[in-house]
C-alpha positions as CSV (number, residue, x, y, z in Angstrom):
1,M,68.1,78.8,97.0
2,D,67.2,75.5,97.1
3,Y,70.5,73.8,97.3
4,G,70.2,71.0,93.9
5,T,67.6,72.3,92.5
6,D,68.1,72.0,88.4
7,L,68.3,75.4,87.0
8,G,67.6,74.3,83.4
9,A,70.2,74.0,80.6
10,E,71.1,77.9,80.3
11,F,72.5,77.2,84.1
12,Q,74.5,73.6,83.5
13,T,78.0,75.0,83.2
14,G,78.9,72.9,86.4
15,L,80.7,74.0,89.7
16,S,84.3,75.7,89.9
17,E,86.6,73.0,91.4
18,N,88.7,76.4,93.2
19,A,86.3,78.6,94.6
20,S,87.3,81.0,92.3
21,W,84.5,82.4,89.4
22,S,84.8,84.7,87.0
23,L,84.2,86.3,83.6
24,T,86.1,83.7,81.7
25,D,86.0,79.9,81.8
26,P,86.0,79.2,85.5
27,P,87.2,75.3,85.6
28,T,83.7,73.4,86.6
29,A,83.4,69.8,87.6
30,A,80.0,67.5,86.1
31,Q,77.3,67.0,89.4
32,D,75.6,64.3,87.7
33,G,72.8,65.9,86.4
34,T,72.1,68.6,89.6
35,W,73.9,71.9,89.2
36,Q,74.3,74.9,91.1
37,A,75.0,78.5,91.0
38,G,77.2,80.0,93.2
39,A,79.2,83.8,93.8
40,S,83.1,84.5,94.3
41,I,84.8,85.4,97.5
42,L,88.0,86.6,96.9
43,S,89.2,88.1,100.1
44,S,92.2,85.2,101.2
45,G,94.0,85.0,97.7
46,I,95.8,81.9,99.1
47,G,95.8,79.7,96.2
48,Y,94.5,82.6,93.4
49,Q,95.4,82.6,90.5
50,G,94.1,86.4,89.5
51,V,96.9,88.0,91.2
52,N,100.9,88.1,91.6
53,V,102.7,89.7,94.0
54,Y,106.7,89.4,93.5
55,P,109.6,89.1,94.8
56,N,108.1,87.7,97.7
57,P,110.4,87.8,99.8
58,A,111.2,91.2,98.8
59,S,113.6,93.6,99.7
60,D,113.0,97.5,98.2
61,H,109.7,97.3,95.8
62,I,107.0,94.8,95.3
63,N,105.7,94.5,92.3
64,I,101.5,93.4,91.5
65,S,99.9,92.1,88.5
66,I,96.4,91.9,87.9
67,L,95.9,88.9,85.4
68,E,92.2,88.3,85.9
69,P,90.1,90.6,83.6
70,A,87.4,90.6,85.9
71,V,89.3,91.2,89.3
72,V,88.9,95.3,90.0
73,F,91.2,97.3,92.8
74,N,91.2,100.6,93.5
75,Y,93.7,100.5,96.4
76,I,96.8,98.8,97.4
77,R,97.7,99.2,101.2
78,I,100.5,96.9,103.6
79,I,99.6,95.8,106.5
80,N,102.3,94.9,109.9
81,L,100.9,92.0,111.8
82,S,100.2,94.5,114.2
83,G,97.3,95.8,111.8
84,E,99.0,98.6,111.5
85,V,98.1,100.0,107.4
86,V,102.2,101.0,106.7
87,F,101.3,102.0,103.3
88,D,98.1,103.1,101.4
89,R,97.8,104.3,97.9
90,N,94.7,105.3,95.8
91,V,95.0,103.0,92.3
92,D,93.5,103.3,88.8
93,P,90.9,100.6,88.6
94,D,91.8,100.4,85.0
95,L,95.6,99.3,85.8
96,R,97.0,95.9,86.0
97,Q,100.6,96.6,86.7
98,F,101.3,97.8,89.7
99,H,105.6,98.8,90.8
100,I,105.6,100.0,94.5
101,R,109.0,101.4,96.3
102,V,108.6,100.1,100.0
103,N,110.9,101.4,102.8
104,L,110.5,98.7,105.6
105,P,111.5,96.8,108.3
106,P,112.3,93.4,107.7
107,G,109.7,91.2,109.0
108,F,106.3,89.6,108.2
109,Y,103.3,92.2,105.9
110,F,99.9,91.6,104.3
111,A,99.6,93.2,100.9
112,Q,96.1,93.7,100.3
113,M,94.0,95.0,97.4
114,G,90.3,96.2,97.5
115,L,87.6,98.4,96.1
116,N,85.6,101.0,98.1
117,N,87.5,100.3,100.9
118,R,86.5,96.5,101.0
119,P,89.6,94.4,101.1
120,R,89.5,91.9,97.8
121,F,92.6,90.3,98.3
122,T,95.2,89.8,101.0
123,K,98.8,87.8,100.4
124,K,101.7,87.4,102.8
125,L,104.3,89.5,102.2
126,V,107.8,88.9,103.6
127,I,110.3,92.2,103.3
128,R,113.5,91.4,103.8
129,N,117.1,93.5,103.9
């Protein structure tokens, strides 16, 4: 793709300011008449508003709420800092709320959600007593 090319009126919706595109209205910014098409990469979850993992820090459970209709996951994993998967569950991609009991030693973990064994969202998670 030739960056900076005018793609025509049907693509003139601007660029996402937070690099998180969706099927709903993303925040956009004018580009002085030049418009570009982009893609979303939802792997880090840092600052991403479509998924909430709470409470964090957690003790015996976590809740996961998927707020963005376009976001679809079919698994949830919790991974320790050594990279070991300590929790792994396949989930129904149509569900938007999850309540997960955790029985883990206090420490730092990653809550990871993905689709077809490909991570799409990772959030830092703290477990405490």
